[in-house]
DOVEXTOR-306535 format. One record per residue (C-alpha): residue number from 0; residue in one letter; z, x, y. Coordinates in Angstrom, 1 decimal, padded with zeros to 4 digits. Layout:
N
+-----+------+--------+--------+--------+
| pos | code |      Z |      X |      Y |
+-----+------+--------+--------+--------+
| NUM |    A |      Z |      X |      Y |
...
+-----+------+--------+--------+--------+
// end
This chain:
196
+-----+------+--------+--------+--------+
| pos | code |      Z |      X |      Y |
+-----+------+--------+--------+--------+
|   0 |    M |  046.5 | -012.1 | -054.9 |
|   1 |    L |  043.5 | -011.9 | -057.4 |
|   2 |    G |  044.2 | -010.3 | -060.8 |
|   3 |    R |  042.0 | -007.6 | -062.1 |
|   4 |    P |  038.6 | -008.5 | -063.4 |
|   5 |    S |  037.9 | -008.5 | -067.2 |
|   6 |    D |  034.9 | -009.4 | -069.1 |
|   7 |    T |  034.7 | -012.4 | -071.7 |
|   8 |    L |  036.6 | -010.3 | -074.2 |
|   9 |    G |  039.4 | -009.2 | -072.1 |
|  10 |    R |  038.3 | -005.9 | -071.3 |
|  11 |    P |  038.8 | -004.4 | -067.5 |
|  12 |    L |  035.6 | -004.2 | -065.6 |
|  13 |    R |  035.9 | -000.5 | -064.3 |
|  14 |    D |  032.1 | -000.1 | -063.3 |
|  15 |    L |  030.5 | -001.2 | -060.4 |
|  16 |    R |  026.3 | -000.9 | -059.9 |
|  17 |    I |  024.9 | -001.1 | -056.3 |
|  18 |    S |  021.6 | -001.7 | -056.1 |
|  19 |    V |  020.6 | -000.4 | -052.3 |
|  20 |    T |  016.9 | -001.5 | -052.3 |
|  21 |    D |  014.8 | -003.4 | -054.4 |
|  22 |    R |  011.7 | -001.0 | -053.5 |
|  23 |    C |  010.1 |  001.5 | -055.6 |
|  24 |    N |  007.4 |  004.1 | -055.6 |
|  25 |    F |  006.6 |  003.7 | -059.2 |
|  26 |    R |  005.4 |  000.7 | -061.0 |
|  27 |    C |  006.5 |  001.0 | -064.6 |
|  28 |    G |  005.3 | -001.9 | -066.6 |
|  29 |    Y |  008.8 | -002.9 | -068.1 |
|  30 |    C |  010.2 | -003.1 | -064.5 |
|  31 |    M |  007.9 | -003.7 | -062.1 |
|  32 |    P |  004.4 | -004.5 | -063.3 |
|  33 |    A |  001.6 | -003.9 | -060.8 |
|  34 |    E |  000.3 | -007.2 | -061.5 |
|  35 |    L |  003.3 | -008.7 | -060.1 |
|  36 |    F |  004.5 | -006.1 | -057.6 |
|  37 |    G |  001.1 | -004.7 | -056.2 |
|  38 |    E |  000.5 | -003.0 | -053.3 |
|  39 |    H |  000.9 | -006.0 | -051.1 |
|  40 |    Y |  003.8 | -007.6 | -052.6 |
|  41 |    E |  006.4 | -008.1 | -050.2 |
|  42 |    F |  009.7 | -006.3 | -050.8 |
|  43 |    L |  013.1 | -008.0 | -049.0 |
|  44 |    P |  012.9 | -007.3 | -045.3 |
|  45 |    R |  015.5 | -004.8 | -043.7 |
|  46 |    A |  017.4 | -007.4 | -042.3 |
|  47 |    E |  018.3 | -008.9 | -045.5 |
|  48 |    L |  019.4 | -005.7 | -047.3 |
|  49 |    L |  023.1 | -004.9 | -047.0 |
|  50 |    T |  024.3 | -002.6 | -044.4 |
|  51 |    F |  026.1 |  000.8 | -045.8 |
|  52 |    E |  029.4 | -000.8 | -043.8 |
|  53 |    E |  029.0 | -004.2 | -046.0 |
|  54 |    I |  028.3 | -002.1 | -049.2 |
|  55 |    E |  031.3 |  000.3 | -048.5 |
|  56 |    R |  033.6 | -002.8 | -047.8 |
|  57 |    L |  032.3 | -004.2 | -050.9 |
|  58 |    A |  033.0 | -001.3 | -053.0 |
|  59 |    R |  036.4 | -000.8 | -051.5 |
|  60 |    L |  037.1 | -004.3 | -052.6 |
|  61 |    C |  036.3 | -003.6 | -056.1 |
|  62 |    V |  038.0 | -000.2 | -056.1 |
|  63 |    G |  040.9 | -002.4 | -055.2 |
|  64 |    L |  040.7 | -004.4 | -058.3 |
|  65 |    G |  040.3 | -001.6 | -060.2 |
|  66 |    V |  036.7 | -000.1 | -060.5 |
|  67 |    T |  036.9 |  003.4 | -060.7 |
|  68 |    K |  033.0 |  004.0 | -061.3 |
|  69 |    L |  030.2 |  003.5 | -058.6 |
|  70 |    R |  026.5 |  003.6 | -059.7 |
|  71 |    V |  023.9 |  003.7 | -056.8 |
|  72 |    T |  020.6 |  002.5 | -058.1 |
|  73 |    G |  017.7 |  000.2 | -056.7 |
|  74 |    G |  014.6 |  000.1 | -057.0 |
|  75 |    E |  014.5 |  003.4 | -056.4 |
|  76 |    P |  017.6 |  004.3 | -054.3 |
|  77 |    L |  016.2 |  007.2 | -052.8 |
|  78 |    L |  013.6 |  005.4 | -050.8 |
|  79 |    R |  016.8 |  003.8 | -048.7 |
|  80 |    A |  017.2 |  005.9 | -045.5 |
|  81 |    D |  019.9 |  008.1 | -044.9 |
|  82 |    L |  021.2 |  007.3 | -048.4 |
|  83 |    P |  023.8 |  010.8 | -048.1 |
|  84 |    A |  025.7 |  008.9 | -045.6 |
|  85 |    L |  026.3 |  006.0 | -047.9 |
|  86 |    I |  027.2 |  008.6 | -050.7 |
|  87 |    A |  030.0 |  010.1 | -048.5 |
|  88 |    G |  031.5 |  007.0 | -047.4 |
|  89 |    L |  031.7 |  005.8 | -051.3 |
|  90 |    A |  033.1 |  009.4 | -052.1 |
|  91 |    A |  035.8 |  009.1 | -049.8 |
|  92 |    L |  037.3 |  005.8 | -051.4 |
|  93 |    P |  040.5 |  006.5 | -053.1 |
|  94 |    G |  040.5 |  005.4 | -056.4 |
|  95 |    A |  036.9 |  005.7 | -057.1 |
|  96 |    S |  036.6 |  008.4 | -059.5 |
|  97 |    D |  033.2 |  008.8 | -060.5 |
|  98 |    L |  030.2 |  008.4 | -058.1 |
|  99 |    A |  026.7 |  008.3 | -059.9 |
| 100 |    L |  023.3 |  008.0 | -058.8 |
| 101 |    T |  019.8 |  006.6 | -061.2 |
| 102 |    T |  016.6 |  007.7 | -059.6 |
| 103 |    N |  013.4 |  008.3 | -060.9 |
| 104 |    G |  014.0 |  012.0 | -059.3 |
| 105 |    V |  010.7 |  012.1 | -057.4 |
| 106 |    L |  012.5 |  012.4 | -054.1 |
| 107 |    L |  015.4 |  014.7 | -055.6 |
| 108 |    P |  013.7 |  018.1 | -054.4 |
| 109 |    R |  014.3 |  017.0 | -050.7 |
| 110 |    L |  017.8 |  015.1 | -051.4 |
| 111 |    A |  019.8 |  016.5 | -054.6 |
| 112 |    A |  021.5 |  019.2 | -052.2 |
| 113 |    P |  022.2 |  016.9 | -049.2 |
| 114 |    L |  023.9 |  014.1 | -051.8 |
| 115 |    A |  025.7 |  016.7 | -053.8 |
| 116 |    E |  027.3 |  017.8 | -050.5 |
| 117 |    A |  027.8 |  014.3 | -049.7 |
| 118 |    G |  030.1 |  014.0 | -052.6 |
| 119 |    L |  027.7 |  012.8 | -055.3 |
| 120 |    R |  028.7 |  013.9 | -058.7 |
| 121 |    R |  026.5 |  012.9 | -061.4 |
| 122 |    V |  022.6 |  011.9 | -061.5 |
| 123 |    T |  020.6 |  010.3 | -064.4 |
| 124 |    V |  016.8 |  010.5 | -064.3 |
| 125 |    S |  014.5 |  008.1 | -065.7 |
| 126 |    L |  011.6 |  010.5 | -067.7 |
| 127 |    D |  009.6 |  008.4 | -070.1 |
| 128 |    S |  007.8 |  011.3 | -071.3 |
| 129 |    I |  006.9 |  015.0 | -070.2 |
| 130 |    D |  003.2 |  014.5 | -071.4 |
| 131 |    E |  001.2 |  013.6 | -067.9 |
| 132 |    E | -001.3 |  011.0 | -069.5 |
| 133 |    A |  002.0 |  009.1 | -071.5 |
| 134 |    F |  003.9 |  009.7 | -067.8 |
| 135 |    L |  001.3 |  008.1 | -065.9 |
| 136 |    A |  000.5 |  005.3 | -068.0 |
| 137 |    M |  004.5 |  004.3 | -068.5 |
| 138 |    N |  005.0 |  004.6 | -064.2 |
| 139 |    G |  001.7 |  002.8 | -063.7 |
| 140 |    G | -000.4 |  005.5 | -062.5 |
| 141 |    K |  001.5 |  006.4 | -059.3 |
| 142 |    L |  003.0 |  009.9 | -059.9 |
| 143 |    S |  002.9 |  012.9 | -061.6 |
| 144 |    V |  005.4 |  014.0 | -064.3 |
| 145 |    A |  005.6 |  017.4 | -062.3 |
| 146 |    R |  007.4 |  015.6 | -059.1 |
| 147 |    V |  010.2 |  014.4 | -061.4 |
| 148 |    L |  010.6 |  017.7 | -063.5 |
| 149 |    E |  010.9 |  019.2 | -059.9 |
| 150 |    G |  013.5 |  016.7 | -059.3 |
| 151 |    I |  015.9 |  017.8 | -062.3 |
| 152 |    E |  015.4 |  021.3 | -061.2 |
| 153 |    A |  016.6 |  020.3 | -057.9 |
| 154 |    A |  019.7 |  018.3 | -059.2 |
| 155 |    E |  020.7 |  021.3 | -061.5 |
| 156 |    R |  020.4 |  024.0 | -058.6 |
| 157 |    A |  022.5 |  021.2 | -056.5 |
| 158 |    G |  025.6 |  021.5 | -059.2 |
| 159 |    L |  024.5 |  018.1 | -060.2 |
| 160 |    A |  024.3 |  018.7 | -063.9 |
| 161 |    P |  024.3 |  018.2 | -066.7 |
| 162 |    L |  022.0 |  015.4 | -065.9 |
| 163 |    K |  021.5 |  012.1 | -068.2 |
| 164 |    L |  017.6 |  011.4 | -069.0 |
| 165 |    N |  016.7 |  008.0 | -069.7 |
| 166 |    C |  013.1 |  007.6 | -071.7 |
| 167 |    V |  011.8 |  003.9 | -072.4 |
| 168 |    V |  009.8 |  004.2 | -075.5 |
| 169 |    R |  007.1 |  002.0 | -075.7 |
| 170 |    R |  004.7 |  001.7 | -078.8 |
| 171 |    G |  001.6 |  003.0 | -078.6 |
| 172 |    V |  002.0 |  004.4 | -075.2 |
| 173 |    N |  004.7 |  007.1 | -075.0 |
| 174 |    D |  006.4 |  007.0 | -078.6 |
| 175 |    H |  004.3 |  009.8 | -079.5 |
| 176 |    T |  005.7 |  012.1 | -076.8 |
| 177 |    I |  009.5 |  011.6 | -077.7 |
| 178 |    V |  009.9 |  014.7 | -079.7 |
| 179 |    E |  008.4 |  016.9 | -077.2 |
| 180 |    L |  010.7 |  015.3 | -074.6 |
| 181 |    A |  014.0 |  016.1 | -076.9 |
| 182 |    R |  012.7 |  019.8 | -077.3 |
| 183 |    R |  012.0 |  020.2 | -073.6 |
| 184 |    F |  015.8 |  019.5 | -072.9 |
| 185 |    R |  017.2 |  021.0 | -076.1 |
| 186 |    G |  020.0 |  023.5 | -075.2 |
| 187 |    T |  020.2 |  022.5 | -071.7 |
| 188 |    G |  023.6 |  020.7 | -071.7 |
| 189 |    H |  021.5 |  017.4 | -070.4 |
| 190 |    V |  022.1 |  014.3 | -072.4 |
| 191 |    V |  018.5 |  012.6 | -073.5 |
| 192 |    R |  018.8 |  008.7 | -074.1 |
| 193 |    F |  015.9 |  006.7 | -075.6 |
| 194 |    I |  015.8 |  003.2 | -075.0 |
| 195 |    E |  013.4 |  000.9 | -077.0 |
+-----+------+--------+--------+--------+
// end
């Protein structure tokens, strides 16, 4: 019988991050710089990704060892087909008391409601600026900040609030826009976190 896993300081491991894809629709310089992950970059073939059944089995085993918080990530997890089906399976695991997802938010207008209905409880959205120019500079010029703001609104409507908003701060790129970002979400109940 395996004991409950812990870190090197003896603290119990309660959180499990599950990456469901390596693909992303952004090319943020701090994560997937375009010079390394360009338009022709070969991501993992579908056959090499864990199936939903494999992910659920792994999560069930980890919950049995004391994990209580599951976080679905990527790449961009909303690019994974039929993600609400996986969320429903994870939400049904006895002992998993917290089910969250980290996303860039672009696909939330279409998926927030189905994810919430499947059992998703919380969302963290990566949002590096609400200034269009700075936002595009951060994400490789891929998609407008308006799409992410629409995603945040969709998550709110679906009951996935309060949200956590992660802002990576880069000197000379978006650092001049962080006060505007903080003001935009002041009083909303959302938690804005700045990451250097």
